[in-house]
Every structure is written in C-alpha cells, then in structure tokens.
C-alpha positions in Angstrom: -16.8 -11.1 -11.6 -13.8 -8.8 -10.1 -15.4 -8.3 -6.7 -16.1 -12.5 -6.5 -13.2 -12.8 -6.7 -11.8 -10.3 -4.3 -13.9 -11.9 -1.7 -12.4 -15.5 -2.3 -9.1 -14.3 -2.4 -9.8 -12.2 0.8 -11.0 -14.8 2.8 -8.2 -18.0 1.4 -5.4 -15.6 2.5 -6.8 -14.7 6.2 -7.6 -18.3 6.8 -4.1 -19.5 5.3 -2.3 -16.9 6.7 -4.0 -16.9 9.9 -0.9 -18.5 11.9 1.2 -15.6 10.0 -1.5 -12.5 11.2 -1.4 -13.9 15.2 2.6 -14.1 14.7 3.0 -10.8 13.3 0.7 -9.3 15.9 2.6 -10.8 19.0 5.6 -9.9 17.2 4.3 -6.1 16.6 3.7 -5.7 20.4 6.7 -6.8 21.4 9.2 -4.9 19.4 6.7 -2.2 18.7 4.1 -1.6 21.1 0.6 -1.2 20.7 -1.7 -0.7 19.2 -0.9 -3.1 16.7 -2.7 -1.6 13.7 -1.9 1.6 11.8 -5.7 3.4 10.0 -5.2 6.0 8.0 -8.2 7.6 5.5 -7.2 6.7 1.9 -9.3 8.2 -1.2 -11.0 4.7 -2.3 -13.3 4.1 -5.8 -14.5 7.5 -7.2 -11.8 9.4 -4.2 -14.1 8.2 -1.6 -12.4 8.1 1.9 -11.9 4.9 3.4 -10.0 3.6 6.7 -7.1 1.6 5.4 -5.8 -1.1 8.0 -2.0 -1.5 7.9 0.0 -3.4 10.7 2.2 -0.5 12.6 5.6 -0.1 11.6 7.0 3.1 13.2 7.0 4.3 17.1 5.6 7.0 18.7 8.1 8.9 19.7 8.1 12.8 20.3 10.9 15.2 20.4 11.5 17.8 23.4 8.7 19.8 22.3 6.2 16.8 22.0 6.3 16.8 18.1 6.8 13.4 16.3 10.0 12.7 15.0 10.5 12.0 11.4 9.6 8.7 9.6 13.0 7.3 9.7 13.8 8.1 13.4 10.4 6.5 14.3 11.1 3.8 11.9 12.3 0.4 13.7 14.4 -2.3 12.2 11.3 -4.7 13.4 9.3 -2.6 11.1 11.5 -1.9 8.4 11.4 -5.5 8.0 7.2 -6.1 8.0 7.8 -3.0 4.9 10.6 -4.9 3.2 9.0 -8.4 3.6 5.2 -6.5 3.2 3.8 -8.2 6.0 2.8 -4.8 7.0 0.0 -5.0 4.3 -1.8 -8.0 5.3 -4.5 -6.9 7.2 -5.5 -4.7 4.3 -7.2 -8.0 2.5 -9.9 -6.9 5.7 -10.6 -3.9 3.5 -11.0 -5.9 0.3 -13.8 -7.8 1.9 -15.3 -4.9 3.2 -15.2 -3.2 -0.7 -12.9 -0.7 -0.1 -10.0 -1.8 -1.6 -9.6 -5.4 -4.6 -6.8 -6.8 -4.2 -5.1 -5.9 -7.6 -5.5 -1.9 -8.2 -3.3 1.2 -8.1 -2.4 2.1 -4.6 -4.5 3.9 -2.1 -2.1 7.0 -1.6 -2.6 10.4 0.6 -5.6 12.2 0.6 -3.8 15.4 0.5 -2.3 14.2 -3.2 -6.2 14.4 -4.7 -5.5 18.0 -5.9 -2.2 17.7 -7.1 -3.4 15.0 -9.6 -3.8 15.8 -13.3 -6.5 15.3 -15.4 -5.3 11.9 -16.3 -3.7 10.6 -13.2 -7.3 11.5 -11.3 -8.5 8.3 -13.9 -6.5 6.1 -11.2 -9.6 6.4 -8.9 -11.8 5.0 -11.5 -11.6 1.6 -9.7 -10.7 0.4 -6.4 -7.3 0.5 -5.0 -5.6 -2.6 -5.0 -3.0 -4.1 -2.0 -1.1 -4.6 -5.1 -0.9 -3.1 -9.0 1.2 -2.7 -12.1 3.3 0.1 -10.6 4.4 -2.3 -7.3 5.6 -4.9 -10.1 7.4 -2.4 -12.0 9.7 -0.7 -9.6 7.8 -0.2 -6.3 8.8 3.0 -4.3 11.7 2.8 -6.9 10.1 4.9 -9.1 8.9 8.9 -9.4 5.6 9.5 -9.0 4.8 10.7 -12.9 5.9 6.9 -14.0 4.4 5.3 -10.8 0.9 7.4 -11.7 1.1 6.4 -15.3 1.7 2.6 -14.6 -1.4 3.1 -12.6 -3.6 5.1 -15.0 -2.3 2.3 -17.7 -3.5 -0.4 -15.7 -7.5 1.2 -15.6 -7.1 1.2 -19.3 -5.9 -2.1 -19.6 -7.1 -3.8 -16.7 -8.2 -7.2 -17.5 -9.0 -11.1 -15.1 -5.3 -11.8 -17.1 -3.6 -9.1 -16.6 -4.8 -9.5 -12.3 -3.2 -12.7 -12.4 0.0 -11.4 -14.1 0.4 -8.9 -11.6 -0.1 -11.3 -8.0 2.0 -13.4 -9.5 4.7 -11.3 -10.1 4.2 -9.5 -6.8 5.1 -12.8 -5.4 8.0 -12.6 -6.8 9.1 -9.2 -6.4 8.6 -9.7 -2.4 10.9 -12.4 -2.2 13.0 -10.9 -4.1 12.9 -7.6 -2.1 13.1 -5.6 -4.8 11.7 -1.2 -4.9 11.5 -1.3 -1.3 12.2 2.4 -0.9 13.7 5.5 -3.3 17.0 6.4 -2.9 16.2 9.3 -0.9 14.7 7.8 2.6 13.4 4.6 4.5 10.1 5.6 3.2 8.3 7.2 0.2 8.9 10.8 -0.5 5.3 13.0 -0.8 4.6 14.0 -3.8 4.0 17.4 -4.1 2.9 17.9 -7.3 4.0 17.3 -11.1 6.9 18.0 -12.6 5.1 18.6 -16.1 1.5 19.0 -16.2 -0.7 16.5 -18.4 
C-alpha cells in the first residue's frame, strides 16, 4: 500500500511541480553552472546503496592545489536558498518512482556512516529512506545526531499511513517557516563521527 501511494504522490508532485522544476533547472545553470544535478551514493533499504539525485547547490571551486574548497565556501547564495526552501530535494521524487526511496522515511545519509551506527540506529535502514521524515519535522538539522537517529528509529517502530500523512502536512509547514535548516556550527550539517554514548 505504501509503495503504491509513493508512486501516486511522486507522479503528482512531478507533474504539478514541473513548471517549478524547469525554472530551478534554468536558475541552477545561470547561478551555479552545470551539471544541474548532484548525485551521490547513499544507503537505502537494508543499507543497499543507490544513487540519490538532488539539485546542485554548490560550485566546484578549488584552492591553489586543486583541492575542493570547504562546503561553506562552495555554497552559493542561490544554493543556500535552494536548501532553505528544500527545492534542492525535488529531484528525489525520481528516486521514489525508481523504488530507491519513499516520500516519508528516515533521510538517506552518507554510506561512510554505516559502520558508526549502534545496533539500534541501524534499524533506520529497515524501511526505505524518505524525502522527509519524523526527524525533519521535529528539528531537522537543529538536532544533534543522537536525537535525529532516535526519531528515525521511533518512526520505523511506529510507522503508519496516518503518521505519514501527519509528517507530510508538518513538512509543508516546516518548509514554509524555514525551520531547522542548519545547525549552529556551519551552513551544512556537521559530519557524524560516532556516538557520544553507546546504547
């Protein structure tokens, strides 16, 4: 049932938002450049890797040695707007159609985090990752990693159709209010380096 609804919601979103998607594509080309999309391997259901698609928000600027500059220096003003408005996430509806993701579920994080999870935190991979999730409507990047993972696991243990509808509605409100876009340290979420407390 959830998979069928994901397909319906993703198709509706891609059709209804197609003028906006085209506009964002053109603006990314103008303000950031090509390629328009950012793709990266992320762990999906049961940790199986898939290629996640997002609109590009950072440039490829390098230092004198040819190494990429840090995220803060490469994140453009337009890229910041894309992230703050969550418009950079819209191409992930393609991932939903492919079956890589769900509309609602724990956010797909970096594959390098997999060995760092506790046994309980690994439960977040028992469902497909989502475009939005319980952690995103309860603090988003303002949460620390342990809080975020606990909310993800709570969703896995309590998932239901009504909960998904609630999360979608709360997501719309969160995006409109632009809450929890980044943490207090940087313009992007700090990297997970392991658990403060093992549990």
